[in-house]
Structure formats: structure tokens, C-alpha cells
C-alpha positions as CSV (number, residue, x, y, z in Angstrom):
1,M,2.7,7.4,-22.8
2,N,5.1,4.5,-24.6
3,D,4.0,2.0,-26.3
4,K,4.8,-0.7,-23.9
5,T,3.2,1.2,-21.1
6,K,0.0,1.9,-22.6
7,H,0.2,-2.4,-23.9
8,I,1.1,-3.3,-20.5
9,L,-2.0,-1.0,-18.6
10,T,-4.6,-2.5,-21.0
11,Q,-3.8,-5.9,-19.7
12,L,-3.2,-5.2,-15.8
13,R,-7.0,-3.7,-17.0
14,L,-8.2,-6.5,-18.7
15,H,-7.8,-8.6,-15.9
16,Y,-7.6,-6.2,-12.8
17,S,-10.1,-3.6,-13.6
18,D,-12.2,-4.5,-10.0
19,T,-9.5,-4.6,-7.6
20,T,-8.8,-2.2,-4.9
21,T,-7.3,-2.8,-1.9
22,A,-7.8,-6.0,0.1
23,L,-7.4,-4.5,4.0
24,I,-10.5,-4.2,5.5
25,F,-11.6,-1.3,7.0
26,S,-14.9,1.4,7.7
27,N,-13.3,4.9,8.1
28,P,-10.4,6.9,7.5
29,F,-8.4,6.1,10.6
30,E,-9.6,2.6,10.6
31,L,-7.3,2.6,7.0
32,L,-4.7,4.6,8.8
33,I,-4.5,2.1,11.6
34,A,-4.3,-0.8,8.8
35,V,-1.8,0.0,7.0
36,I,0.3,0.5,9.6
37,L,-0.3,-2.6,10.5
38,S,0.0,-4.3,7.1
39,A,4.0,-3.7,7.2
40,Q,5.8,-6.5,7.2
41,C,2.1,-8.6,7.8
42,T,0.0,-10.3,5.0
43,D,-2.6,-8.6,4.5
44,E,-4.5,-11.2,5.3
45,R,-3.1,-11.3,9.2
46,T,-3.7,-7.8,9.5
47,N,-7.6,-7.7,8.6
48,K,-7.6,-10.8,11.3
49,V,-5.9,-8.4,13.6
50,T,-8.3,-5.2,13.1
51,A,-11.1,-7.4,13.0
52,R,-9.9,-7.7,17.1
53,L,-9.9,-4.5,17.2
54,F,-11.8,-2.0,15.6
55,P,-15.4,-3.3,16.5
56,Q,-13.8,-1.1,20.0
57,Y,-11.0,1.2,18.9
58,N,-11.8,2.8,15.4
59,T,-11.9,6.1,16.1
60,P,-8.0,8.8,17.6
61,E,-9.9,9.5,20.7
62,K,-11.1,6.0,21.1
63,M,-7.3,4.3,20.6
64,M,-5.9,6.4,23.6
65,E,-7.4,4.6,26.0
66,L,-5.0,1.8,25.1
67,T,-2.4,2.3,27.4
68,Q,1.1,0.6,25.0
69,G,1.1,-2.7,26.7
70,Q,-2.5,-3.3,26.3
71,L,-2.6,-2.3,22.3
72,E,0.7,-4.8,22.1
73,H,-1.9,-7.3,23.4
74,L,-4.0,-6.5,21.0
75,I,-1.6,-6.9,17.8
76,H,1.0,-8.9,19.0
77,D,0.6,-11.3,16.2
78,C,1.4,-8.6,13.9
79,G,5.2,-8.0,13.0
80,L,7.0,-5.6,15.0
81,F,4.2,-5.3,17.3
82,R,6.1,-2.6,20.1
83,N,7.0,-0.4,17.6
84,K,3.3,-0.8,15.6
85,A,1.6,-0.7,19.2
86,R,3.9,2.9,20.0
87,N,3.5,4.7,16.4
88,I,-0.6,4.1,16.4
89,L,-0.8,5.6,19.4
90,A,1.2,8.5,19.3
91,A,-0.5,9.0,15.8
92,S,-3.1,8.8,17.7
93,N,-2.6,11.6,20.2
94,M,-1.1,13.8,17.4
95,L,-4.8,13.9,15.3
96,A,-6.5,14.6,18.5
97,A,-4.7,17.2,19.5
98,H,-3.7,18.6,15.9
99,Y,-6.4,17.7,13.0
100,Q,-9.6,17.1,15.2
101,G,-9.3,13.5,15.4
102,R,-9.5,13.5,11.0
103,L,-6.8,12.7,8.7
104,P,-5.2,15.8,7.1
105,E,-5.6,15.2,3.3
106,Q,-2.1,16.4,1.8
107,L,1.0,14.5,1.8
108,D,3.4,16.2,4.2
109,E,0.5,16.6,6.8
110,L,0.4,13.0,6.6
111,M,3.8,11.9,6.6
112,K,3.8,13.9,10.3
113,L,2.2,11.3,11.5
114,P,3.9,9.0,13.4
115,G,4.3,5.2,11.3
116,V,3.7,7.6,8.1
117,G,5.7,7.0,5.4
118,R,5.9,9.0,1.8
119,K,4.3,4.6,1.0
120,T,1.2,4.9,3.4
121,A,0.5,8.2,2.7
122,N,0.3,7.6,-1.1
123,V,-2.3,4.7,0.1
124,L,-4.7,6.7,2.1
125,L,-4.6,9.7,-0.3
126,S,-5.3,7.6,-2.9
127,N,-7.7,5.4,-1.7
128,L,-9.8,7.9,0.9
129,F,-9.4,11.2,-1.0
130,H,-8.7,9.7,-4.3
131,K,-6.1,12.1,-5.1
132,P,-3.3,10.9,-7.0
133,A,-0.9,9.3,-6.0
134,I,1.4,6.1,-6.5
135,A,2.2,4.1,-3.4
136,V,5.2,1.7,-4.3
137,D,5.4,-1.2,-1.8
138,T,7.3,-3.9,-2.4
139,H,4.9,-5.6,-4.9
140,V,4.9,-2.3,-7.1
141,F,7.9,-2.5,-6.5
142,R,9.4,-5.4,-7.8
143,V,6.0,-6.2,-10.8
144,S,7.7,-2.8,-12.1
145,R,11.0,-3.3,-12.7
146,R,10.3,-6.4,-14.0
147,L,8.1,-5.6,-16.7
148,G,10.5,-2.6,-17.4
149,L,8.3,0.0,-16.6
150,A,10.7,1.3,-13.9
151,V,14.6,1.1,-13.2
152,G,15.1,3.0,-9.9
153,D,16.4,0.6,-7.0
154,T,14.8,3.1,-4.6
155,P,10.5,3.3,-3.3
156,F,11.2,6.9,-4.3
157,K,13.0,6.6,-8.0
158,V,10.4,3.7,-9.0
159,E,7.5,5.8,-7.9
160,K,8.7,9.4,-9.7
161,E,9.6,6.6,-12.8
162,L,6.3,5.3,-12.3
163,M,4.5,9.3,-11.8
164,A,6.5,10.1,-15.6
165,G,5.2,7.0,-17.6
166,I,1.8,6.1,-16.4
167,P,-1.3,9.0,-16.9
168,Q,-2.3,10.6,-13.5
169,Q,-5.5,9.5,-14.1
170,D,-5.0,5.9,-13.6
171,W,-2.3,6.4,-10.9
172,G,-4.3,5.1,-8.4
173,D,-5.6,2.1,-10.5
174,A,-2.4,0.8,-12.0
175,H,-1.3,0.9,-8.1
176,H,-3.8,-1.2,-7.3
177,W,-3.4,-4.2,-10.6
178,L,0.8,-4.0,-10.0
179,I,0.0,-5.3,-6.4
180,W,-1.7,-7.8,-7.9
181,H,-0.2,-8.7,-10.4
182,G,2.6,-9.8,-8.1
183,R,0.4,-11.7,-5.5
184,K,-1.4,-13.9,-8.0
185,I,1.4,-13.9,-11.4
186,C,4.5,-12.3,-10.4
187,K,5.5,-13.5,-7.2
188,A,8.5,-12.6,-5.2
189,R,10.8,-15.8,-5.3
190,K,8.7,-18.3,-7.9
191,P,6.8,-15.5,-10.3
192,D,4.4,-17.9,-12.6
193,C,6.0,-16.6,-16.1
194,E,4.0,-19.8,-17.7
195,N,1.0,-18.0,-16.9
196,C,1.7,-14.6,-17.3
197,F,0.0,-12.7,-19.6
198,L,2.2,-10.3,-20.1
199,T,5.7,-12.1,-20.8
200,G,5.6,-10.6,-24.5
201,V,6.5,-7.4,-22.7
202,C,8.4,-8.2,-19.9
203,S,12.4,-6.8,-19.8
204,Y,12.8,-10.0,-16.4
205,Y,11.0,-13.0,-18.8
206,Q,13.2,-11.5,-21.8
207,E,16.4,-11.6,-19.6
208,I,15.7,-15.5,-18.5
209,K,14.4,-16.9,-21.9
210,N,18.4,-16.3,-23.3
């Protein structure tokens, strides 16, 4: 780990050490569904939707009691709700048929589930099973590139760069730190550079300053 990365991680840890996922869940299946619903939807909105959904439908078997139309109605205020409903029902069926209703703990097995890509699988591995993983969502992608922790032009390339540059034991925490920094300071449209504690080592800030 180089000095710049070490400094960034130290500062992020100081400011965001108590952060975790903003999604509300009480079992592994609920987190799976929440992460699927959160695509192109804020965590705040996702939590409102799941608060409506989970009291009755929080296992694969219970979810399968719903028709496509019924599930669409329950999640209609979450973006891409038709496609998400289709994936949720298909994933529920697969979990019940092939995994005894339990989430698998391997990346490749998780990615077999409809609606689960690499980012979602990494979120589940890290948050549920405490396995070393870095999930690259829009915040992680933007913030890590602005800071200069990565230069890749795809989430997969950025993930590999972060895995190479950050100690494995910090992968899960760094994922949350970068997300929260992106939400609070390093926002997509108007980054709050004036109140950022990382401007001294930020590649993006050096560019706009010059």
C-alpha cells in the first residue's frame, strides 16, 4: 500500500468508522431483495418499499406467493419495478429449488441468481458472510477515481485496482467509507471540495484547482 492510499484510508476511517449499509434488513434474503431494489433507487426510497414488503414477504417461499402483478404493485415506486419484480420472483424460485431457501456463500453461485450481478454479489459476501470483497457501485466508482485510487473505466477494472491497492482486511470497510464519502462530500454533480478533508491528495481537486 502506497503512502497516498494509506493516508486516504486513515482519513476515511477517522470520519466514517461507524458506517455500514444504509439498507434495512433482518435476514440474508431481505438484504438480497433490498440490494436488487436499490438499483437506480435511493436507499431511503428502498427502505420505504421494503418496510411495506418485508413484514409479510421476507423469505423465498413467502415471496413466491405473490404474482408478478402483485409484487409490481408493492414495489411500484421503486425504479425499474417490472424488471425487478421479475428478477425477485425468479431468484426466490431458484433459492427455494436449488439452495433450500438459503443464500449461497460463493460469488459465482450468487451471480447465478436473477438480478444479481457482481456488485450485488460482493455486497452480500461482505455484509452477510464477512468475506473480503469490494462492491463497486456508482459512489465507489466515482470517488475512487476522483481520489486517484483507481483509473479504470469500468466497475470491474476499478474493483481490481482497489483490491490490489487496499489491504484485504479493509476491503469491506473501505467499500462503506467510499460510499459515505460520496454521499456526504464527493457528490456526483456538485462535490463539496471546500469541506473535504482529502483535497490535499485528491487527483480531481488538483485538476480543477489548476
